[in-house]
Biotite code that builds the C-alpha atoms (Angstrom):
import biotite.structure as struc

atoms = struc.array([
    struc.Atom([-22.769, -11.735, -41.870], chain_id="A", res_id=1, res_name="MET", atom_name="CA", element="C"),
    struc.Atom([-22.857, -10.527, -38.297], chain_id="A", res_id=2, res_name="LYS", atom_name="CA", element="C"),
    struc.Atom([-19.721, -8.556, -38.920], chain_id="A", res_id=3, res_name="ARG", atom_name="CA", element="C"),
    struc.Atom([-21.305, -6.701, -41.800], chain_id="A", res_id=4, res_name="ASN", atom_name="CA", element="C"),
    struc.Atom([-24.312, -5.838, -39.653], chain_id="A", res_id=5, res_name="ARG", atom_name="CA", element="C"),
    struc.Atom([-22.116, -4.405, -36.913], chain_id="A", res_id=6, res_name="VAL", atom_name="CA", element="C"),
    struc.Atom([-20.033, -2.483, -39.436], chain_id="A", res_id=7, res_name="ALA", atom_name="CA", element="C"),
    struc.Atom([-23.164, -1.054, -41.058], chain_id="A", res_id=8, res_name="ARG", atom_name="CA", element="C"),
    struc.Atom([-24.590, -0.014, -37.691], chain_id="A", res_id=9, res_name="ARG", atom_name="CA", element="C"),
    struc.Atom([-21.336, 1.684, -36.716], chain_id="A", res_id=10, res_name="ILE", atom_name="CA", element="C"),
    struc.Atom([-21.018, 3.425, -40.064], chain_id="A", res_id=11, res_name="SER", atom_name="CA", element="C"),
    struc.Atom([-24.455, 5.023, -39.568], chain_id="A", res_id=12, res_name="ARG", atom_name="CA", element="C"),
    struc.Atom([-23.053, 7.128, -36.723], chain_id="A", res_id=13, res_name="PHE", atom_name="CA", element="C"),
    struc.Atom([-21.296, 10.376, -37.456], chain_id="A", res_id=14, res_name="THR", atom_name="CA", element="C"),
    struc.Atom([-17.537, 10.622, -37.193], chain_id="A", res_id=15, res_name="LEU", atom_name="CA", element="C"),
    struc.Atom([-17.962, 12.763, -34.095], chain_id="A", res_id=16, res_name="ARG", atom_name="CA", element="C"),
    struc.Atom([-20.108, 10.105, -32.385], chain_id="A", res_id=17, res_name="ALA", atom_name="CA", element="C"),
    struc.Atom([-17.676, 7.322, -33.318], chain_id="A", res_id=18, res_name="ARG", atom_name="CA", element="C"),
    struc.Atom([-14.648, 9.252, -32.026], chain_id="A", res_id=19, res_name="LEU", atom_name="CA", element="C"),
    struc.Atom([-16.475, 10.214, -28.837], chain_id="A", res_id=20, res_name="THR", atom_name="CA", element="C"),
    struc.Atom([-17.460, 6.587, -28.251], chain_id="A", res_id=21, res_name="SER", atom_name="CA", element="C"),
    struc.Atom([-13.921, 5.404, -28.900], chain_id="A", res_id=22, res_name="LEU", atom_name="CA", element="C"),
    struc.Atom([-12.500, 7.991, -26.513], chain_id="A", res_id=23, res_name="PHE", atom_name="CA", element="C"),
    struc.Atom([-15.079, 7.053, -23.850], chain_id="A", res_id=24, res_name="ALA", atom_name="CA", element="C"),
    struc.Atom([-14.160, 3.364, -24.194], chain_id="A", res_id=25, res_name="LEU", atom_name="CA", element="C"),
    struc.Atom([-10.486, 4.237, -23.888], chain_id="A", res_id=26, res_name="LEU", atom_name="CA", element="C"),
    struc.Atom([-11.123, 6.232, -20.708], chain_id="A", res_id=27, res_name="LEU", atom_name="CA", element="C"),
    struc.Atom([-13.254, 3.412, -19.330], chain_id="A", res_id=28, res_name="LEU", atom_name="CA", element="C"),
    struc.Atom([-10.433, 0.942, -19.980], chain_id="A", res_id=29, res_name="GLY", atom_name="CA", element="C"),
    struc.Atom([-7.884, 3.161, -18.257], chain_id="A", res_id=30, res_name="ILE", atom_name="CA", element="C"),
    struc.Atom([-10.198, 3.689, -15.277], chain_id="A", res_id=31, res_name="ALA", atom_name="CA", element="C"),
    struc.Atom([-10.805, -0.051, -14.960], chain_id="A", res_id=32, res_name="ALA", atom_name="CA", element="C"),
    struc.Atom([-7.052, -0.699, -15.060], chain_id="A", res_id=33, res_name="PHE", atom_name="CA", element="C"),
    struc.Atom([-6.409, 1.888, -12.344], chain_id="A", res_id=34, res_name="ILE", atom_name="CA", element="C"),
    struc.Atom([-9.174, 0.493, -10.123], chain_id="A", res_id=35, res_name="LEU", atom_name="CA", element="C"),
    struc.Atom([-7.867, -3.063, -10.442], chain_id="A", res_id=36, res_name="VAL", atom_name="CA", element="C"),
    struc.Atom([-4.106, -2.551, -10.454], chain_id="A", res_id=37, res_name="PHE", atom_name="CA", element="C"),
    struc.Atom([-3.341, 0.236, -8.000], chain_id="A", res_id=38, res_name="PHE", atom_name="CA", element="C"),
    struc.Atom([-5.231, -0.869, -4.849], chain_id="A", res_id=39, res_name="PRO", atom_name="CA", element="C"),
    struc.Atom([-3.293, -4.140, -4.839], chain_id="A", res_id=40, res_name="ALA", atom_name="CA", element="C"),
    struc.Atom([-0.023, -2.266, -5.263], chain_id="A", res_id=41, res_name="ARG", atom_name="CA", element="C"),
    struc.Atom([-0.907, 0.219, -2.535], chain_id="A", res_id=42, res_name="MET", atom_name="CA", element="C"),
    struc.Atom([-1.754, -2.595, -0.105], chain_id="A", res_id=43, res_name="GLU", atom_name="CA", element="C"),
    struc.Atom([1.537, -4.338, -0.815], chain_id="A", res_id=44, res_name="ALA", atom_name="CA", element="C"),
    struc.Atom([3.405, -1.064, -0.360], chain_id="A", res_id=45, res_name="GLN", atom_name="CA", element="C"),
    struc.Atom([1.627, -0.393, 2.951], chain_id="A", res_id=46, res_name="ALA", atom_name="CA", element="C"),
    struc.Atom([2.532, -3.876, 4.192], chain_id="A", res_id=47, res_name="ARG", atom_name="CA", element="C"),
    struc.Atom([6.186, -3.370, 3.255], chain_id="A", res_id=48, res_name="ARG", atom_name="CA", element="C"),
    struc.Atom([6.219, 0.018, 4.990], chain_id="A", res_id=49, res_name="ALA", atom_name="CA", element="C"),
    struc.Atom([4.691, -1.443, 8.178], chain_id="A", res_id=50, res_name="ALA", atom_name="CA", element="C"),
    struc.Atom([7.202, -4.302, 8.134], chain_id="A", res_id=51, res_name="HIS", atom_name="CA", element="C"),
    struc.Atom([10.134, -1.927, 7.617], chain_id="A", res_id=52, res_name="ASN", atom_name="CA", element="C"),
    struc.Atom([8.895, 0.295, 10.464], chain_id="A", res_id=53, res_name="ARG", atom_name="CA", element="C"),
    struc.Atom([8.610, -2.718, 12.769], chain_id="A", res_id=54, res_name="GLY", atom_name="CA", element="C"),
    struc.Atom([12.125, -3.853, 11.901], chain_id="A", res_id=55, res_name="VAL", atom_name="CA", element="C"),
    struc.Atom([13.485, -0.348, 12.520], chain_id="A", res_id=56, res_name="ALA", atom_name="CA", element="C"),
    struc.Atom([11.762, -0.146, 15.922], chain_id="A", res_id=57, res_name="ILE", atom_name="CA", element="C"),
    struc.Atom([13.099, -3.543, 16.943], chain_id="A", res_id=58, res_name="VAL", atom_name="CA", element="C"),
    struc.Atom([16.619, -2.496, 15.929], chain_id="A", res_id=59, res_name="ARG", atom_name="CA", element="C"),
    struc.Atom([16.400, 0.712, 17.982], chain_id="A", res_id=60, res_name="VAL", atom_name="CA", element="C"),
    struc.Atom([15.128, -1.174, 21.047], chain_id="A", res_id=61, res_name="ILE", atom_name="CA", element="C"),
    struc.Atom([17.857, -3.786, 20.618], chain_id="A", res_id=62, res_name="ALA", atom_name="CA", element="C"),
    struc.Atom([20.490, -1.057, 20.338], chain_id="A", res_id=63, res_name="ALA", atom_name="CA", element="C"),
    struc.Atom([19.134, 0.551, 23.524], chain_id="A", res_id=64, res_name="ALA", atom_name="CA", element="C"),
    struc.Atom([19.072, -2.754, 25.408], chain_id="A", res_id=65, res_name="ALA", atom_name="CA", element="C"),
    struc.Atom([22.487, -3.907, 24.195], chain_id="A", res_id=66, res_name="GLY", atom_name="CA", element="C"),
    struc.Atom([24.702, -1.865, 26.549], chain_id="A", res_id=67, res_name="PRO", atom_name="CA", element="C"),
    struc.Atom([22.571, -2.723, 29.577], chain_id="A", res_id=68, res_name="ALA", atom_name="CA", element="C"),
    struc.Atom([22.941, -6.417, 28.828], chain_id="A", res_id=69, res_name="LEU", atom_name="CA", element="C"),
    struc.Atom([26.599, -6.166, 27.896], chain_id="A", res_id=70, res_name="GLU", atom_name="CA", element="C"),
    struc.Atom([27.620, -4.363, 31.086], chain_id="A", res_id=71, res_name="PHE", atom_name="CA", element="C"),
    struc.Atom([25.128, -6.081, 33.410], chain_id="A", res_id=72, res_name="ASP", atom_name="CA", element="C"),
    struc.Atom([23.369, -2.783, 34.145], chain_id="A", res_id=73, res_name="ASP", atom_name="CA", element="C"),
    struc.Atom([20.167, -4.000, 35.777], chain_id="A", res_id=74, res_name="ALA", atom_name="CA", element="C"),
    struc.Atom([18.845, -0.500, 36.510], chain_id="A", res_id=75, res_name="VAL", atom_name="CA", element="C"),
    struc.Atom([19.067, 0.669, 32.898], chain_id="A", res_id=76, res_name="ASN", atom_name="CA", element="C"),
    struc.Atom([17.645, -2.628, 31.617], chain_id="A", res_id=77, res_name="ALA", atom_name="CA", element="C"),
    struc.Atom([14.712, -2.386, 34.036], chain_id="A", res_id=78, res_name="ALA", atom_name="CA", element="C"),
    struc.Atom([13.994, 1.221, 32.961], chain_id="A", res_id=79, res_name="GLN", atom_name="CA", element="C"),
    struc.Atom([14.016, 0.206, 29.308], chain_id="A", res_id=80, res_name="LEU", atom_name="CA", element="C"),
    struc.Atom([11.699, -2.739, 29.951], chain_id="A", res_id=81, res_name="LEU", atom_name="CA", element="C"),
    struc.Atom([9.322, -0.591, 32.015], chain_id="A", res_id=82, res_name="GLN", atom_name="CA", element="C"),
    struc.Atom([9.198, 2.010, 29.260], chain_id="A", res_id=83, res_name="TRP", atom_name="CA", element="C"),
    struc.Atom([8.549, -0.683, 26.671], chain_id="A", res_id=84, res_name="LEU", atom_name="CA", element="C"),
    struc.Atom([5.792, -2.270, 28.799], chain_id="A", res_id=85, res_name="ALA", atom_name="CA", element="C"),
    struc.Atom([4.082, 1.095, 29.298], chain_id="A", res_id=86, res_name="SER", atom_name="CA", element="C"),
    struc.Atom([4.112, 1.714, 25.526], chain_id="A", res_id=87, res_name="ARG", atom_name="CA", element="C"),
    struc.Atom([2.681, -1.722, 24.815], chain_id="A", res_id=88, res_name="LEU", atom_name="CA", element="C"),
    struc.Atom([-0.137, -1.237, 27.347], chain_id="A", res_id=89, res_name="ARG", atom_name="CA", element="C"),
    struc.Atom([-1.211, 1.911, 25.519], chain_id="A", res_id=90, res_name="ARG", atom_name="CA", element="C"),
    struc.Atom([-1.049, 0.061, 22.190], chain_id="A", res_id=91, res_name="ARG", atom_name="CA", element="C"),
    struc.Atom([0.217, 3.187, 20.547], chain_id="A", res_id=92, res_name="GLY", atom_name="CA", element="C"),
    struc.Atom([3.094, 3.492, 18.139], chain_id="A", res_id=93, res_name="PRO", atom_name="CA", element="C"),
    struc.Atom([6.470, 3.234, 19.765], chain_id="A", res_id=94, res_name="LEU", atom_name="CA", element="C"),
])
């Protein structure tokens, strides 16, 4: 019975109104999907990018410190550590 009532109410509208309503509902569904799905994906992507950048920075610093440690070059190791400490005090990107 309820179904017949709903069908009768919908059939009272013109074809133009029904198609416009259907299109509006479709757009609303797509917009809701975008608002729910993409922010989570963007956050995950940003976290992966930050992690990859951190790993790359650590590898570069390790590659720079490697020769100083390997050849017992205290002067070069001290310069590298001073540079690293100055960058960390500023809390800026390396």
